[in-house]
PAZAPA-4460 file (N, C-alpha, C; in steps of 0.05 Angstrom, whole numbers, plus 32768, in hexadecimal, padded with zeros to 4 digits):
% residues 242
    n_x    n_y    n_z   ca_x   ca_y   ca_z    c_x    c_y    c_z   seq   type   mol
   8011   7FE3   7FFF   7FFF   7FFF   7FFE   8016   8019   8003     1      M     A
   800A   802B   7FF3   8017   8041   7FF1   800D   8059   8005     2      T     A
   8017   8054   801C   800A   8065   8036   8016   8083   8031     3      A     A
   8007   809B   803A   8010   80B1   8040   802B   80B7   8054     4      S     A
   8046   80C0   8048   805D   80BB   805A   805F   80D1   806C     5      P     A
   8067   80CE   8085   8068   80DA   8093   8079   80F8   8091     6      S     A
   8081   8115   80A0   808F   8120   8095   80B1   8119   8098     7      P     A
   80B3   8102   80AB   80D1   80FA   80A6   80DA   80E6   808F     8      A     A
   80C3   80D9   8088   80CC   80C9   806E   80C3   80D8   8054     9      D     A
   80BE   80F0   8059   80B6   8104   8040   80CA   8107   802D    10      R     A
   80CC   80FF   8011   80E5   8102   8003   80EE   811C   8002    11      P     A
   8106   8126   7FFF   8110   8140   7FFF   8103   8158   7FED    12      P     A
   80FA   814A   7FD0   80F4   815B   7FBC   80D6   8163   7FBF    13      W     A
   80C8   8152   7FD5   80AA   815A   7FD5   80A8   816E   7FE0    14      F     A
   8093   8185   7FD6   8089   8199   7FD8   806A   819F   7FD4    15      H     A
   805C   81AB   7FE5   8040   81AD   7FE0   8038   81BB   7FCB    16      L     A
   8029   81B8   7FBD   8018   81C7   7FA3   800D   81DE   7FAF    17      V     A
   8012   81FB   7FA4   8007   8210   7FAB   7FED   8216   7FAA    18      P     A
   7FDA   8225   7FB8   7FC2   8223   7FB4   7FBD   8241   7FA0    19      S     A
   7FB1   823F   7F85   7FA8   8258   7F7D   7F91   8266   7F8A    20      P     A
   7F90   8287   7F81   7F7B   8295   7F8F   7F67   8286   7F84    21      G     A
   7F4B   8297   7F8A   7F30   828A   7F7F   7F2B   828C   7F61    22      P     A
   7F32   82A7   7F5B   7F2B   82AB   7F3C   7F43   829C   7F2B    23      G     A
   7F5B   8296   7F38   7F70   828A   7F28   7F64   8271   7F26    24      E     A
   7F61   8267   7F39   7F58   824B   7F39   7F40   8240   7F25    25      A     A
   7F30   8253   7F21   7F19   8259   7F0E   7F24   824B   7EF4    26      V     A
   7F38   8263   7EEE   7F46   8269   7ED0   7F57   8251   7ED1    27      R     A
   7F63   8243   7EE6   7F73   8231   7EE0   7F63   8215   7EDC    28      E     A
   7F51   8211   7EE6   7F3C   81F9   7EE2   7F34   81F8   7EC7    29      E     A
   7F2B   820E   7EBB   7F20   820B   7E9F   7F33   81FF   7E8C    30      A     A
   7F4D   8212   7E8C   7F66   820C   7E7E   7F71   81F1   7E81    31      R     A
   7F6B   81E3   7E99   7F77   81C7   7E9A   7F5D   81B7   7E8E    32      R     A
   7F44   81BA   7E92   7F30   81AC   7E87   7F34   81AD   7E68    33      W     A
   7F3C   81C6   7E5B   7F3D   81C5   7E49   7F4D   81B4   7E38    34      Q     A
   7F6C   81B5   7E48   7F80   81A4   7E40   7F7D   818A   7E3C    35      E     A
   7F70   817E   7E58   7F66   8164   7E58   7F55   815B   7E41    36      L     A
   7F3E   816A   7E3E   7F32   815E   7E24   7F3D   8164   7E06    37      A     A
   7F50   816E   7E0A   7F5E   816C   7DEB   7F72   8158   7DEF    38      E     A
   7F82   8154   7E06   7F90   8140   7E08   7F84   811F   7E06    39      A     A
   7F6D   8126   7E10   7F59   810E   7E14   7F52   8102   7DF6    40      G     A
   7F50   8118   7DE6   7F49   8105   7DC8   7F63   8104   7DB8    41      E     A
   7F77   810E   7DBF   7F8D   8106   7DB3   7F96   80E9   7DBB    42      R     A
   7F94   80E3   7DD0   7F9E   80C4   7DE3   7F80   80B3   7DD7    43      F     A
   7F6F   80B8   7DD6   7F55   80A6   7DCD   7F5D   809D   7DB3    44      R     A
   7F62   80AE   7D9E   7F71   80AE   7D87   7F86   8098   7D81    45      R     A
   7F9C   8097   7D9A   7FB2   8089   7D9A   7FA8   806D   7DA1    46      Y     A
   7F91   806E   7DB5   7F87   8053   7DBE   7F7B   8041   7DA7    47      L     A
   7F6E   8053   7D8C   7F5B   803E   7D80   7F79   8036   7D69    48      R     A
   7F8A   804C   7D6A   7F9E   8042   7D5A   7FB8   8025   7D63    49      G     A
   7FB7   8023   7D7D   7FCB   8015   7D87   7FC1   7FFE   7D94    50      S     A
   7FA1   7FFA   7D8D   7F95   7FDF   7D99   7F92   7FD8   7DAE    51      G     A
   7F95   7FF1   7DC1   7F92   7FF2   7DD9   7FA3   7FE5   7DED    52      G     A
   7FBB   7FDF   7DEA   7FD0   7FD3   7DFC   7FCE   7FDE   7E14    53      R     A
   7FCF   8000   7E17   7FD5   800B   7E2F   7FBD   801B   7E32    54      R     A
   7FB1   801D   7E46   7F96   8028   7E4F   7F9B   8034   7E6C    55      R     A
   7F91   804D   7E6E   7F8C   8056   7E84   7F6D   8062   7E8B    56      W     A
   7F63   8052   7EA3   7F49   8064   7EAD   7F44   807D   7EAC    57      S     A
   7F2F   8089   7EB0   7F29   80A6   7EB8   7F27   80A9   7ED4    58      G     A
   7F2A   80BC   7EDE   7F2A   80C2   7EF7   7F0E   80BB   7F07    59      P     A
   7F1B   80AE   7F20   7F08   80A5   7F2F   7EFB   80B6   7F44    60      G     A
   7EEF   80A8   7F5B   7EDF   80C5   7F69   7EF4   80C8   7F7E    61      P     A
   7EF3   80E2   7F87   7F05   80E8   7F9C   7F24   80EF   7F8D    62      G     A
   7F25   80F1   7F74   7F42   80F9   7F6C   7F3E   8118   7F63    63      V     A
   7F54   8125   7F69   7F5E   8145   7F60   7F56   814B   7F41    64      A     A
   7F42   8150   7F3D   7F36   8160   7F22   7F4A   8170   7F18    65      L     A
   7F53   8168   7F00   7F64   8182   7EF1   7F87   8172   7EFA    66      G     A
   7F87   815C   7F05   7F9F   814E   7F0B   7F9F   8136   7EFA    67      F     A
   7F8A   812F   7EF2   7F8B   8114   7EE0   7F96   8115   7EBF    68      W     A
   7FA7   8104   7EB8   7FB0   8105   7EA5   7FA7   80EF   7E92    69      S     A
   7F9E   80F3   7E7C   7F91   80DE   7E6C   7FAD   80D2   7E5A    70      P     A
   7FC0   80DF   7E5F   7FDD   80D4   7E4E   7FED   80D2   7E66    71      T     A
   8005   80BE   7E61   8017   80BE   7E7B   8028   80CF   7E79    72      P     A
   8031   80D5   7E94   8046   80EC   7E9C   805E   80DB   7EA8    73      V     A
   807A   80DC   7E9A   808C   80D5   7E9F   809B   80E2   7EBA    74      L     A
   80A2   80C5   7EC7   80B1   80C8   7EE5   80C7   80B7   7EE6    75      G     A
   80DE   80B9   7F00   80F1   80A6   7F04   80ED   809D   7F1F    76      F     A
   80F2   808B   7F23   80F5   8080   7F3D   8105   8065   7F46    77      R     A
   810C   805D   7F59   8117   8047   7F5B   8115   8031   7F70    78      L     A
   811D   8018   7F75   8118   7FFE   7F82   812C   7FF7   7F86    79      W     A
   8131   7FE6   7FA2   8147   7FD3   7FA6   8145   7FB9   7F9E    80      Y     A
   8156   7FAE   7F94   8151   7F91   7F82   815E   7F75   7F94    81      V     A
   814A   7F6F   7F9D   8153   7F4E   7FB0   814F   7F3B   7F9E    82      F     A
   8156   7F23   7FA1   814E   7F0A   7F90   8136   7F07   7F8A    83      S     A
   8122   7F0C   7F99   8106   7F08   7F96   80F0   7F16   7F98    84      S     A
   80FA   7F34   7F97   80E9   7F47   7F96   80F9   7F63   7F8A    85      R     A
   80E7   7F7A   7F84   80ED   7F93   7F7E   80E2   7FA4   7F95    86      L     A
   80F5   7FAF   7FA5   80E6   7FBF   7FC0   80E6   7FE1   7FBA    87      Q     A
   80D5   7FEC   7FBA   80CD   8002   7FB7   80D1   8012   7FD4    88      G     A
   80CD   802A   7FD7   80D5   8039   7FED   80C3   802C   8009    89      L     A
   80AE   802B   8003   8094   8020   8013   808B   8000   800D    90      R     A
   808E   7FF9   7FF5   8085   7FDB   7FF0   8094   7FD2   7FDB    91      Q     A
   808F   7FB3   7FD8   8096   7FA1   7FC3   8082   7FAB   7FAA    92      A     A
   8093   7FA5   7F93   8082   7FA6   7F7C   807E   7F8C   7F6E    93      W     A
   8069   7F80   7F6F   806B   7F60   7F64   8067   7F65   7F40    94      P     A
   805E   7F80   7F37   805D   7F78   7F1A   8066   7F98   7F14    95      R     A
   8073   7F9B   7EFB   8079   7FBA   7EF5   8064   7FD0   7EF9    96      P     A
   804D   7FD0   7EFD   8030   7FDF   7EFE   802C   7FDD   7F1A    97      E     A
   8025   7FF4   7F26   801E   7FF6   7F42   8002   8006   7F40    98      L     A
   7FF3   800A   7F4E   7FDC   801A   7F53   7FDB   8024   7F74    99      E     A
   7FDC   8040   7F77   7FD7   804A   7F8A   7FC0   8040   7FA3   100      A     A
   7FCA   8043   7FBD   7FB2   8041   7FCE   7FB8   804F   7FE7   101      R     A
   7FA7   805B   7FF5   7FA9   8070   800D   7F9B   8062   8024   102      C     A
   7FAE   805F   8033   7FA2   8055   804E   7F93   8060   8061   103      E     A
   7F93   807D   805B   7F81   8093   806A   7F69   8094   805A   104      L     A
   7F6B   809A   803C   7F52   80A8   803B   7F43   808D   8021   105      R     A
   7F54   8079   8016   7F46   8066   800F   7F46   806E   7FF3   106      G     A
   7F33   8065   7FDA   7F31   8068   7FBF   7F3D   8086   7FBB   107      P     A
   7F48   8089   7FA3   7F4F   80A5   7F99   7F6A   80B2   7F95   108      G     A
   7F7E   809D   7FA5   7F90   80AC   7F9F   7F9E   80B1   7F8D   109      A     A
   7FB6   80C4   7F87   7FBD   80D3   7F9F   7FA6   80EF   7FA8   110      P     A
   7FA6   80F3   7FBE   7F91   8109   7FCD   7FA9   8124   7FCE   111      H     A
   7F94   8132   7FCE   7FA4   8153   7FD0   7F93   815A   7FE8   112      V     A
   7F7E   8154   7FF1   7F6F   8161   8009   7F82   815F   8021   113      E     A
   7F84   8172   8035   7F8B   8172   804F   7FAB   816A   804B   114      D     A
   7FB3   8171   8038   7FD4   8165   8037   7FD7   814D   8033   115      G     A
   7FC9   813D   802D   7FD1   811E   8027   7FE1   8115   8010   116      C     A
   7FF6   8109   801B   800F   8100   800B   800E   80E2   7FFA   117      R     A
   7FF6   80D3   7FFA   7FF8   80B6   7FF0   7FFD   80B6   7FD3   118      C     A
   7FFD   80A2   7FC6   8006   80A4   7FAA   8019   8098   7FA2   119      G     A
   8024   8094   7F8B   803C   8083   7F7F   8051   809C   7F7B   120      I     A
   806C   809D   7F82   807F   80B4   7F83   808E   80B2   7F68   121      Y     A
   8091   80C7   7F5F   80B0   80C2   7F4A   80B8   80E0   7F45   122      A     A
   80D0   80E4   7F43   80DC   80FA   7F38   80D6   8100   7F1C   123      L     A
   80DF   811C   7F15   80D5   8128   7EFF   80F3   8123   7EEC   124      K     A
   810E   811F   7EFC   8125   8123   7EEB   8135   8108   7EF8   125      A     A
   8142   80F6   7EE9   8150   80E3   7EEF   816A   80E7   7EFE   126      P     A
   8178   8101   7EFD   8188   8105   7F13   8185   8107   7F25   127      E     A
   816A   810A   7F30   8166   810C   7F52   8167   80EC   7F60   128      G     A
   8164   80D8   7F4B   8168   80C0   7F57   8181   80B8   7F69   129      L     A
   8196   80C6   7F5A   81AF   80BA   7F6A   81BE   80D3   7F77   130      I     A
   81CC   80CB   7F8C   81D5   80E4   7F9A   81E9   80EF   7F96   131      G     A
   81F9   80F9   7FA4   8212   810C   7F9B   822F   80F8   7F98   132      P     A
   822D   80E2   7FA8   8239   80CD   7FAF   8239   80B5   7F98   133      G     A
   8228   80BA   7F81   8222   80A9   7F6F   8210   8091   7F77   134      G     A
   8218   8075   7F66   81FE   8063   7F6B   820B   8055   7F83   135      V     A
   81F8   804F   7F9E   8201   8046   7FB7   81EB   802A   7FB3   136      R     A
   81F8   8015   7FB8   81EB   7FFE   7FBD   81E1   7FF7   7FDD   137      L     A
   81CE   7FEB   7FDB   81CC   7FE1   7FFE   81CF   7FC4   8002   138      R     A
   81E7   7FBC   8012   81ED   7FA2   8016   81D9   7F89   8010   139      P     A
   81E6   7F7C   7FFD   81CD   7F5F   7FFA   81BD   7F6B   7FE8   140      G     A
   81BB   7F82   7FD9   81A8   7F89   7FC1   81B4   7F9B   7FAC   141      A     A
   81A8   7F90   7F95   81A9   7FAC   7F83   8199   7FBE   7F7F   142      G     A
   8198   7FCE   7F6D   818C   7FE6   7F6A   8181   7FE9   7F4D   143      I     A
   8166   7FEE   7F49   8159   7FF7   7F34   8152   800E   7F2F   144      A     A
   8151   801C   7F18   814F   8035   7F11   8135   8034   7EFA   145      Y     A
   8124   8048   7F00   810E   8043   7EE3   8108   8058   7EE2   146      G     A
   80FE   8056   7EC4   80E7   806A   7EB8   80CD   8065   7EBD   147      L     A
   80BA   806F   7EC7   809B   8068   7ECB   8089   8078   7EBE   148      V     A
   8072   806D   7EB9   805F   8078   7EAD   804A   8081   7EBE   149      A     A
   8049   8097   7EC7   8030   809A   7EDA   8016   80A3   7ECB   150      L     A
   7FFF   8098   7ED3   7FE5   80A2   7ECC   7FCE   80A3   7EE1   151      S     A
   7FB5   80A3   7ED5   7FA1   80AE   7EE8   7FAA   80C8   7EF7   152      G     A
   7FA5   80CA   7F11   7FA7   80E4   7F18   7FC3   80E8   7F1F   153      A     A
   7FD5   80FF   7F17   7FEC   8102   7F1B   7FEF   8122   7F28   154      V     A
   7FFC   8123   7F39   8002   8142   7F4F   8017   8144   7F4C   155      V     A
   801E   815D   7F3F   8038   8166   7F3B   8045   8176   7F4D   156      E     A
   805B   816F   7F59   806B   817D   7F6A   8082   8190   7F5E   157      H     A
   8099   8199   7F6D   80AB   81A7   7F67   80C1   8194   7F58   158      E     A
   80C6   8181   7F64   80D9   8172   7F58   80C7   8153   7F4E   159      R     A
   80B5   8151   7F50   80A4   8139   7F4E   808B   812C   7F4F   160      G     A
   8080   8118   7F4C   8064   8119   7F4D   8057   8104   7F61   161      Y     A
   803F   8101   7F63   8033   80E9   7F75   801B   80E1   7F5B   162      R     A
   801E   80C6   7F56   8004   80BC   7F48   7FF4   80A9   7F4D   163      A     A
   7FDF   80A5   7F41   7FD0   8090   7F45   7FDC   8074   7F42   164      A     A
   7FE3   8075   7F27   7FEF   8056   7F1F   8009   8063   7F13   165      R     A
   801D   8046   7F11   8033   804E   7F02   803C   8035   7EF2   166      A     A
   8049   8032   7EDE   8055   8020   7ED3   806D   8023   7EC6   167      E     A
   8085   8012   7ECD   809D   8013   7EC9   80A1   800E   7EA8   168      A     A
   80AA   801B   7E99   80B6   8016   7E7D   80D1   8015   7E75   169      T     A
   80E1   801C   7E85   80FF   8018   7E83   8110   8016   7E9B   170      A     A
   8123   8003   7E9C   8132   7FFC   7EB1   814E   7FFD   7EAD   171      M     A
   815E   800B   7EC7   817A   7FFC   7EC7   8180   7FF3   7EDD   172      V     A
   8189   7FDE   7EE5   8193   7FCE   7EFC   81AC   7FD4   7F04   173      V     A
   81B9   7FD6   7F0F   81D4   7FDE   7F23   81D8   7FC8   7F30   174      V     A
   81E6   7FB0   7F2C   81E9   7F94   7F39   8203   7F87   7F35   175      H     A
   820E   7F81   7F50   8229   7F72   7F49   823D   7F81   7F39   176      R     A
   823E   7F97   7F3E   8251   7FA5   7F30   8253   7FAF   7F12   177      G     A
   8239   7FA6   7F08   822F   7FAF   7EEC   8215   7FBE   7EEF   178      G     A
   820D   7FC0   7ED3   81F0   7FCC   7ED3   81EC   7FC5   7EB5   179      A     A
   81CE   7FC1   7EB2   81C4   7FBA   7E98   81A6   7FC9   7E9C   180      V     A
   81A0   7FD7   7E83   8188   7FE2   7E7C   8179   7FD6   7E63   181      G     A
   815E   7FDD   7E62   8151   7FD4   7E4A   812D   7FDB   7E4D   182      G     A
   8123   7FE1   7E40   8108   7FE5   7E37   80F4   7FC9   7E3A   183      D     A
   8102   7FB3   7E32   80F0   7F9A   7E2A   80DC   7F9A   7E3B   184      D     A
   80C4   7F9F   7E35   80B1   7F9C   7E52   80AC   7F7A   7E5B   185      R     A
   80B4   7F6C   7E44   80B3   7F4C   7E58   80C6   7F48   7E68   186      W     A
   80E2   7F56   7E60   80FA   7F54   7E72   80F0   7F65   7E93   187      W     A
   80E5   7F79   7E8E   80DE   7F8A   7EA0   80C8   7F79   7EB0   188      I     A
   80B3   7F6F   7EA2   80A1   7F62   7EB8   80B4   7F49   7EC5   189      K     A
   80C5   7F38   7EB8   80D2   7F26   7EC2   80E7   7F31   7EE0   190      R     A
   80EE   7F49   7ED5   80FF   7F52   7EEA   80EE   7F5C   7F05   191      L     A
   80DB   7F63   7EFF   80C4   7F66   7F1C   80BE   7F4C   7F27   192      F     A
   80B7   7F30   7F15   80AB   7F23   7F22   80C2   7F0A   7F28   193      Q     A
   80D6   7F0A   7F1C   80ED   7EFD   7F22   810A   7F05   7F24   194      R     A
   8112   7F1A   7F2E   8124   7F2E   7F2F   8139   7F1A   7F2B   195      P     A
   8148   7F04   7F36   8160   7EF9   7F34   8162   7EEA   7F1A   196      A     A
   814A   7EDF   7F11   814C   7ED3   7EF2   814B   7EE1   7EE7   197      C     A
   8143   7EFB   7EE2   8144   7F0C   7EC9   8161   7F1B   7ECF   198      A     A
   816C   7F19   7EE8   818D   7F25   7EE5   8197   7F0E   7EDD   199      L     A
   8193   7EF6   7EDF   81AA   7EE6   7ED4   81AA   7EDF   7EB6   200      K     A
   818C   7EDE   7EAA   8183   7EE1   7E89   8190   7EFA   7E7E   201      E     A
   8198   7F11   7E8E   819D   7F24   7E85   81C2   7F1E   7E7D   202      A     A
   81D1   7F17   7E90   81E4   7F0D   7E8D   81E9   7EF7   7E78   203      E     A
   81DB   7EE5   7E75   81E1   7ECF   7E62   81CF   7ED5   7E44   204      T     A
   81CC   7EF6   7E43   81C3   7EF8   7E28   81A9   7EEB   7E1D   205      G     A
   8196   7EE3   7E34   8178   7EDC   7E2C   8164   7EF1   7E1B   206      V     A
   8175   7F05   7E29   8162   7F23   7E27   8174   7F39   7E0F   207      W     A
   8172   7F32   7DF4   8188   7F40   7DE1   8182   7F5F   7DDD   208      P     A
   8166   7F6B   7DE8   8166   7F88   7DE8   8171   7F95   7E03   209      R     A
   817A   7F8B   7E13   8180   7F95   7E2E   819E   7FA3   7E23   210      L     A
   81AA   7FB4   7E31   81C2   7FC3   7E28   81CE   7FC7   7E48   211      K     A
   81E8   7FC1   7E4A   81FF   7FC2   7E5B   8207   7FD7   7E55   212      A     A
   8209   7FE0   7E6E   8215   8002   7E71   8224   7FFF   7E90   213      I     A
   8237   8017   7E8C   8246   8016   7EA8   8235   8020   7EBC   214      H     A
   8240   8015   7ED5   8229   8020   7EEB   8232   8038   7EFC   215      P     A
   822F   804A   7EEB   8232   8069   7EF7   8222   8078   7EF2   216      T     A
   821E   8093   7F05   8210   809F   7F00   8203   80AD   7EE3   217      A     A
   8215   80B2   7EDA   8210   80C0   7EC0   8206   80B4   7EA9   218      D     A
   8212   8092   7EAE   8203   8080   7E9A   81E7   807A   7EA0   219      E     A
   81DF   8073   7EBB   81C3   806E   7EC7   81B3   808A   7EBB   220      V     A
   81BA   809D   7EC6   81AC   80B6   7EB7   81AA   80BC   7EA2   221      V     A
   81BD   80B5   7E8D   81B8   80B8   7E6F   81B0   80A2   7E66   222      G     A
   81A9   8091   7E6C   8198   8072   7E60   817F   807F   7E6B   223      F     A
   817B   8080   7E7E   8159   8087   7E85   8150   80A2   7E7B   224      L     A
   8167   80B4   7E79   8157   80CF   7E69   8156   80C9   7E45   225      G     A
   8165   80B7   7E3F   8162   80B2   7E29   814A   80A1   7E21   226      D     A
   8145   8092   7E33   8129   807B   7E30   810E   808E   7E2D   227      E     A
   8111   80A6   7E44   80FA   80BC   7E46   80F8   80CA   7E2C   228      A     A
   810C   80D5   7E1F   810B   80E5   7E0E   80FF   80CF   7DEF   229      R     A
   8108   80B6   7DF0   80FD   80A6   7DD8   80DE   80A1   7DD7   230      R     A
   80DA   80A3   7DF6   80BB   809B   7DFA   80A9   80B2   7DF7   231      L     A
   80B5   80CA   7DFF   80A4   80E2   7DF8   80A3   80E6   7DD9   232      E     A
   80B7   80E2   7DCE   80B7   80E4   7DAD   80A2   80CD   7DA2   233      R     A
   80A1   80BB   7DAD   808C   80A4   7D9E   8073   80AB   7DA5   234      A     A
   8069   80B6   7DC0   8053   80BB   7DC9   8047   80D8   7DB6   235      W     A
   8059   80ED   7DB3   8053   8106   7DA0   8051   80FA   7D84   236      T     A
   8068   80EC   7D7B   8059   80DB   7D5F   803D   80D0   7D5C   237      S     A
   803C   80C5   7D68   801B   80B5   7D6D   800A   80CB   7D6F   238      V     A
   800A   80DC   7D82   7FF5   80F5   7D86   7FF2   8101   7D6E   239      S     A
   8006   810A   7D5C   800A   8122   7D46   8000   8110   7D31   240      R     A
   8000   80F7   7D2A   7FF7   80E8   7D17   7FDB   80DB   7D18   241      S     A
   7FD1   80E1   7D37   7FB5   80D7   7D3B   7FA2   80E4   7D2B   242      A     A
***
């Protein structure tokens, strides 16, 4: 479950969303609804052309209207890699997809009322994933850095997001002195379900689309940034041709 983190557990990039004045709020809401209507039509055309492999439902009861995105928002996050699981900050991810749940308010995460901090967290830039000292491993675990597509309600903050849903679309795993990255969705699924097997298979060449990279901050950040730009270009191309 994605609980609301306490002030002590709050990520350093987390900031409250400023509240606009009454008149500004009306204009901002009208502008957002116009943008959402236009984006929604583009995304419906995309779904008709793609056979519906990716679908994101509309906002549910209790979500912050005006923060729901009909198309994915890209973010970056990390997991610790153990032999049997990928462990996020608060819970294990059994699959590349995860839906947020709020222990305090129930359905509709992420909430914005009364400072609720529920939702799936991601950063806007991959540089924020790695500290000044570079990649640091936890004893007995590797570390996975990922590009995630956020969908449903997405609340924006200064350096990151809180989202209703997230799906890992590209991954870099630093493990045993090396690193491997890729966007093969079947390998990513295997990585979340059977991490030890997925990494062993990567070493033996079972997944030819994977790329071996140097386990440095520059290489990891560069790989994820390239994947994000590639995905954005693909979505933009689909939107323009729809």
